[in-house]
N, C-alpha and C positions, 0 to 999 in steps of 0.2 A: 248371433242376433239376440238381443234381450227380449224376453217374454214379459210383457206388461200385463200382469194378472188382474182379474177382477175377482170379487168375493166368490169363493167356492171353486175357482179354476185351479187346475194343477199343471205341473210341468216336470218332465223328467230331469234328473240330475246325473250328469256324466262324471262328476268328480266326487271324491269322498272327503277331501279337505277343503273347507269353505270358510267364508266370512259372511256374517250377517251384519249389514250396515244399516244403522237406524238414524234417521234425522227427524227431529221434532221441533216444534216452535217454542218449547219450554223444557226445562230439565225434567227428565223422566228416569225412573228406575227400570233397568232392564234385567230380565231373568230368563232362564230356559228350563223347562221341565221335561223330564224323561218319562215316557209312558209305555205300557205294554201294548199288546195288539188291540186291546179294547180302549186304549187311551187312558187307563187308570194309572195314577201316580202311587207307588208302593211305599213311600215314606219321604221324610224331609231330605234324606240323602239322595233323592232322585231329582233335586232341584238345585240348580246353580243360580245364586243370587248375590247381591252386594255383600252380604255377611259371610257367604261361603262361595266365592266366585269360581272355584274350579271343581269340576266333576269329571269322571272319565270321558274323554273326548269333547269336553266343553270348557269354555272359559268365558265369563262375562265380566263387565266392568265392575269395579269396586265402588263406583260413585254414581250419583245422580247427575245426568248431563243431557244436553240437547242433542249431542251426537254420540253414537256408540259404535263399536266394532266388536262383535262377538266371534270367537273362534270355535269352529266345529270340525271334528274329525270323526266321520261316520264309521271308519274302519275300527276306531277304538271303542265303539259302542259294544256292550255285551249282547249276547243273543236274545236276552230278555227284553231289550229295548227295541221297540218298533216305531216309536214316535218321539220327535223332539219339538216341543211347542215353545215358540218365542213369545215372551210376555212383556208387556209394558204397563207401567203404573205411575200415576201422579203421586209423588212422595207425600206422605201424611205430614211431613215436616213443613210443607209449604202451606198448610191449612191457614187461611187467614192472610197469607202473604203472597199467594200464587194461585193459579187456577185449580179449581176443585173438580172440574169435569173436562173431558176431552172436547166437548162441543164448543168450548170457549177459546180453543187454541187452533192453530193450523193443523191440518190433517197430517198425522205421522206418515213418514215414508220409510219403507223397509226394502232392502235389496239383498239378494243372495249373489255373492261374487266368488270367483275363483281366487286362488292365491296371487295370481298375476293382476288382479283388479278387474278382470273381465266380468261384466255383469251378466248373470245367468237369468235371473228373473227379478222383477220388482213389483211392489204393491203399495199403492197409496190408500190408507185406511180412511175411507170416507163414511159419512152417515152416523158418526158418533155424536152423542148428545150429553146425557147425564152420566155416562160411564166414567169411572176413574181408573179402571184397569181393563186391559184388552188382550186377547190372544191374537197376536198379529198374523202369524203364519205358522205352519207346522211342516216339518220334514218327516216323511213317513216311509216305512219299508213295505213294499208290496211285491210278492213273488221274487224276493231276492234283490230287487232294485229299489233305489231310493227316489222319491219324488218330493216336490215342494207344493203345498197348497195354500192359497190365500184364505185366511179364516175371517179375521175382523170381528170376532165375537167379543162384545163389550159387557162389562159388569158394573152396575151402579153401586154395588156393595163392595167394590174394590177387590183386592187380592184375596181376602178371606172368602168371599163368595166365589171367586174364580177357582181357587184351589178346592173348595168344597164340591164344586161342580165336576171337578176332575177326579173325585173319589178319594181325596186325601183327608184322613181322619183328623190330623193335626193342623187343619187349614188355618184356624184362627191364630194359633200359636206361631205358625210359620210367617203369616202375614204380619203379625206384630213384631216378630224378630227382624223382618226385612225393613219395616218402618223404623225400628230402633237403630238398625245398622246405618240407614241413610241419615237419620237425624243426628246420630253421634259423629257422623263424618268419618267413617272408617277410611274413606278416601274423599278428597275435597270435591264438593259439588261445583260444577262448571256452569256458569250462567249461559243463557241462550245467546248465540251469536247474533249480530245484527241481521235483519231480514236479508235473505239472499234469493235471487232468482233461480229457477231450475238449472239454467245454464251455468250458474256459478256454484252450485252446491257440490262440494267436494265428495260428498257421500253418494252422489247419484251419477257421477260422470266418470268416463274412462280417462286415461292419462292424456295430457297434452303438453307439448314442450313449453318451457318457460320462455317468457318474452325478453326481447332485448330493446335496446334504446331506439329512440326514434331516429335519432341517434345523436346522440350524445349521451344517452343514459342507458341504464340497464334495467333489467327488470327483475309455491313451490314453495314459505317457506309458509310463516312463517314465517313466520310463522313465518314461509315458509314462508308467515308467515307468512315489495317486498315480497316466511317465512315465511320472513322471511321469505328474498326470494326465498323467508322463512318463509322451503319448501316449500311460497309460493306461495301455498297456494296462496298467496294472498295478495293483489294490490291494484290499484287503479283508481280508486276513489269513487267509482260509481257502482260499487257493488260488483257482481260477478260478470256482468257483461263487458266489463272494462278490460284492461290489460291482462295478459296471462300471468300466472304466478311465476315468479322466478325462484323463489326460495321455497320451495316448498310452499312458496308463497309470494315473494315480492315482485313488483313489476315496475316498469317505467311508466310514469304518468302519460308520456307521449307515445307509448308503444301501441301497436295494433291490437285489436281485441282478439281474445282466444279463450280456450277452455281451461278448466281447473287441473291441478296436478293430481296424479294418482299416487296415493301414499302407501299402497300395498307393496309387500316385499315379494319380488318375482322368484326368489330362489330359496325359500325356506326349506330346511332339510329335516326339521324335527317332525315326528309323526304325531305328536300330541303336545298340547300346551304344557310348558314347564310349570312347576309349582309356583305360587305367587311369592314375591319377595317378602322378607320379614316385615311385619307391620311395625310402624313407628310406636315408641312408647306412648301410653295414653297422655293426652295433653292435660294441663292443669285446667280446672274449671274456668270458663270464660276466655281461655286462650286458644288460638288456632292450633290445629294438629301440626306436629313437627313433620317437615317434609322428609321424604325418603327417595333416594335415587332409584329410578326404575319402577315407580309405582303406577305407571300407565299400563294399558293392556298390550299384549304382544306375545309372540311365540318364542322369543328369545330375549335375553337382556339387552342386546343391541337394539331390537325393535322397540322394547319398552322405553329405552332411553331416547330413541328417535321420536317416539310419540310424545314422550314427556317434554322434550324440547319444543316440539310443535305446540303442545298445550301451553307452555310458558309464553310462547310468542302470541298465541291467541289471548291469553290472560292479560298480557301487557297492552295489546292493542285495544282490548275492551275497556280496561280501566282508564287508559289515556283518553279514549273516546268519551267515556262517561264524564271525566273531569273537564274536557274541553266543552262538552255540551252544557255542563252546569255553569261554566264561566260565561259562555255565550248567552245562556238564559239570564244570568245575573246582569250582564251588561245591557241586554235588550230591555229588561224590566226597569233598570235604573234610567235608561234613556226615556222610556215611556213615562215614568213618574216625573222626571224632570220636565219633560215636554208638557205634561198636564199642569205642573206647578207654574210654568211660565205662560201657559195659555190664558190664564186668568189675570187681567191687568191689575186687579187689586192685590195679587200676591207678589207682584214684582217689586213692590216698595214696602219697606218695613221688615219687621222680624218674621212675619208669616212665611214669606218666600224663602228666607234663609233656613227656617226650621224645616220646611218641606224638602229642600235640597239636602240638608244634612241627614234627614231621615232616609232619603233615597240612597245616599252614599253609604250610610250605616247598614242598610239592608243588603246592599251589594257586597260590602265587606264580609258580612255574616255568611252569605251564601257561598262566597268564594272560599272562605275559611273552612266551612263545612265540607266543600268539595275537596279541598286540599287535604283535609284530615282523612277522608275516605281514600284518596289516592295514596297518601303516605302509608296507610294501613296495608293496602294491597301491595305496595312496593316493598314494604318490609317483608311480607310473606314471600314475594318473588325473589328478593335478595337472599333470604334464608334457603329457598329452594335451589337457587343458582349455586350457592356455596356447597351444597351436597351433591349436586348433579355434575358440576364442572370437573371435580377430581375423579368422578366415576366414569367419564367418557372414554371409549376406546380410541386408539390412535387416529382412526379416520375422522372422528368427531372432535378430537382434542386440539387445543392450541399447541404451538411449538414449544411452549414453556411447561407443558404438562409432563410430570415425571414418567408417564407411561412410555414416552418416546425413548427413554434411557433403557427400557427393557424391551425395545422393539425387536420383533422377529418377523421375517417375511411371512405374510398370511397364506393360508391354504385356500381361502375362499374370498370372493369379492364382497365387500361390505355393502350395506344398504345405501349408504350416502357418504358424501364427502364434505368436509367443512371448508368453505371458501372465505370465511371471515366472520365478522360479527355485525350485529344490528342493534341500534339503540334509538331511543326517542328523547327529545329535549327535556321532557318532564322526568326522565329517569336516567340521568347521566351515570348512575352507579351500576346500572344493569346492562350487561351485554348478552344478547341472545345469539347463540351459534347459528350461522347461516349455513344450512345443510342443503346440498344439491344431490338429488337421487342419481344413483349409478345403475347401469351405464349411462354415460352422457347422452342427452337427447338433442343437444345443440352445442355449437362452438362457443368459445369465450373471446371477448374483446377486452384487452387490458388497455385502457385509455391513457395515452401518453401526452394528451393535450394539456396546455397550460391551464392552471386553475387557481383561484383564490381559496386557500384552506379555510375550513370553518373557524379556526382560531384567529383568523385575520392575517395570517402570514401569507406571503406570496412565494410560489415555487416557480422558478424560471424554466424555460423549455429544456435546457440541458439536464437539469436535475430531474425533471419529470420523466424524460426518456430513461434515465438511469433507474429511477424508482420503479417505473413501469416494467422494465426488464427484470429487476430483482423480484418483483411481485410475480411475474410470469414464471420465473424459475422456481419460486416457492410453491406455486400451484402445480407445476409439472412434477416437482419432487414428491409432493404428497400423492399425486396420482400414481406415480411409480411405486410408492411405498405401500399403498393399500391394495394393489393388485398382486395376485400370486406371481411367482417368478416366471418371467417369459410371457406373461399374458398382457403386457402393456409396453408398447414401443414408442419412443419419442424421436422425431426428426426435427432438425432446426434449419431454417433458412435465414441467413444473416448476410445479405448481399455485400455490404460494405465492411463487414467485420466489426461493426461498432459495438456489438453486444458481447465481445469476447470476455471482458472482465466479469460481467454478471453471469455469463454461462459457465464460468470456471467450475462451480460445484458439479455440473452435469458432465462437462468434458473431462475433468481430471479424475473423476471416479469411474468413468467408462460406462455409464448407463445409457448413453445415446446410441442410436442405431448406426451412426457414423459421424464423422466430423461435421460441424455446421457447414452447410452449403453456402459458398460465396461466389460472387460474380454471376453473370448472366447464364453461363453454362451450368454452373452448379444448381442454380435455382430451377432452370428448365429440366434438368435430370430428375430432381426430387419430385417436382410437380407431375412430370410425365409418369413416374413410377406409381405415385399414389392415385392419380386419375385412372391409370390402367387397372390398378387393384380394385377400385370401385366398380369399374366396368365388368371385370371378371366375376366378382362376387354377385353383382346384380344379375348377370346372365345366368349364373349357376342357380341362383334362387328362383328366378323367373322360369327357368327350364325344369324346376323340380329336381335338380341334381346337385345338391350342395356338396356331395362327396366327389364331384367330378373336377375339382380344382387341381391345378398342376401339382405334381409331387414336390414336397418341400415348401409348399405355399405357407406363408406366415399368417396364421389365423388370429393372431393377437390383435387387441385394440390398438389403433394407430393415432398418434397425436402429432400434428405438425405445428411447430412454433414459428411464426413469421414475424421477424423483427424489422423495424424501420420502414414499414409500409407507409406511403407508396413510393419511396425513393428507390429508383432502379427497377421498377416493375413496369413492363409494357402491357399493352391491351390484351395480348394473348395470355399472359400470366394472370391478369385480373380475371379474365373469363374462367380460367382453370380454378382459381380460388373460389369464385362464386359457385362453380360446379361442386367443389368439395364441400362448401358450406351447405348447399341444398341437398346433395345426394349422399354425402359421406356418412353422416351420423347413423343412418339406417343400416349401414354395412360395416360399422365400426371404425370409420375414419373421421377424426375430429380436428378442428382448426382452433388455434389460439393466436389471435392477431394482437400484436403490440403496435398500436397505431394512433395517430392524431387525425380525427376526422376532418378537421379544418384543412389540413395539409393535402387531403385527397380531393379538395373542392374542384381541382382542375379536371377531374373526370366527369364533372357534372352529376346529374341524377343517376348515372350508371351504377354507382356504388350504394345508393340508398337501400336497395333490397339486401345487400350484404350486411350493412350495419343493423338493419332490423332483424336479421336472422341470428344475430349473435347476442349473447348475454354480456352486457357491458359491466365491467368492474373497474374500479379506480385504484390508483396507487397511493392515494391519500384519502382521508375520510371525506365523504361526500354524501349529501342527502338527496340522492337521485332515485331512490327506491320508494315505492308506494304500495300499501296493502290494498287488497281488493274490496274490503268491507267499507271502510270509511275514508280511505285515501290518505292515511297518515304518511307524512314524508319521513321515511326511516333513513337514518344515517348509516351508511355502509363503512366499515372499517376493515381494510385489507389485513390478511394474516402477516405477521412479522416474526422473524427469528430473533430471539433475544440478542442484544449486542454482545459480540465476543463469543457467542455459543457456537459449538461445532456440531450441534445435534443434526443439522441438515446433512452435512458431509458424512457423519457417522451412519445415518440412515441409508443414504445413497450407496455408501461402501458396502453395506450388508446386502442391498438389492443387487449390486453388481456381482458380489461373491456368490449369491444364490443362483444367479444366471449362469455363472461359469461352472459351478459344481453340480447344478441341477438339484440342489438340496433346498427344499421348501420348509 
């Protein structure tokens, strides 16, 4: 249970490796100072800040941002360290262009979480006024144990006054160095996100499954943000009380409401943050800093890249929102000016009215051109970042045409996330943001085989849609098999009429399936009975507190069932079993991938509505059915595709099958 602290209150810490999550209403610089038993800082080397983001057991962000995640490893602290103070400051670079005191912005929120995202303690820093720097909270050692205390001590004199109060002789120099580091943009500053309610603030909430269609659509990203169901966390259009994030962020505009996605990595293995990546070469005067792959915070390069992709999703969402808002303002202003010009009868005749109308349209054009110039500038930076990030992505995050697949080896550990496709906006056709879904899966997938008009105006008939949908399902299944260690992911297929045989060939011919695709009523019944029994057994073992009491030889790997051609050949009993697997399976490692057309299941009436809403809808052709949770952008989802003529998918699956047979990972 989370402890919601008030100023001066403390709470014990049962974990040594933690994250400090910060959410502010404006970009702030975050730092962390190490202190002795009296709280004194013994030198600049005892402070982690944007100019020197890594110290033993500490890593902070290299940028000024509205949201931060600081990494802390208390076991890596030296014996001389008895206190870790988390510091926030309004960047001096914002002087004249941003808030100069905390009293003029929303109260900062700070949370201490475990590596699995579980919130241990939180603190909302209220009562600030003229202060421009604040000690948010401190982690301190007492009788061999660590605790967290809410501090909320502000300083009107900024960081210089704060450091001087903590006994640092070089306080002014260090404060100036931090201001300079932020001002020079050692890492890009991130604008504050659109206002979010507490329910939708990804830095304050625990994980929630991504949403699915209402259905016909799908919803973590991502951004997440949509990422995407970039990672979601982000979509719905109404802020965060709307649809759940699917990509790390995206959601279906018609999906039910839900919570934000948890972006923490539940299986970090490193004991201390790695050194930061090499800094980019200094930018030319007046030019933006050159992007660097992996420049986000994280305990591994994989996590850095994940967070960077999520940041790209947020940046694109914000800059597109700003552009659309500017265009809307220009249109409303022109309409108002034209209305005023026409409201005076004297201006309707003669040159006076024409002059007023021309002036209104000229002002509209000027405002739109200015907005487009700002958008193009931001898009150029995002394109440059994408060009360095995309080639650096690991296989789980990479497209099928990435050269990393040609050097593929079966992994030893489960990655943080899986790429399900790409996301884009109409204002930025040249930019594709990877749509990453956190692993292990928290919900099933629905590959929509329904007929649809493509965004390019072409029409895809029902036969082609079924074929494309099954090809897409196989590509997703192949990637899941590829990113899990050997033997830790098992795929079953139900294909009652055998119509998916051609698309399933890469899976069947390489031998990666648990068995031949089940056909006919008997085959379907046998597979579903086996998987529902598995769910029952694991649930009973977990509820009884005896997870080791499962039968000898029990397969503990994650299970995926691909169901083709639903609802053809499925009776009511089978439908109920599928609903049971969708509802109860993910929590015990059993997942469903439906290849289906919702309209064709209309004969079941509302019985299947909960089924569709529980699945993340993906399409086999580009479709703009995802929405982010901040401003409701309609994000276009593009499914993953194997390059024509490429054998990469079969080559990867062959290695997976070989690793299973030999036990060599």
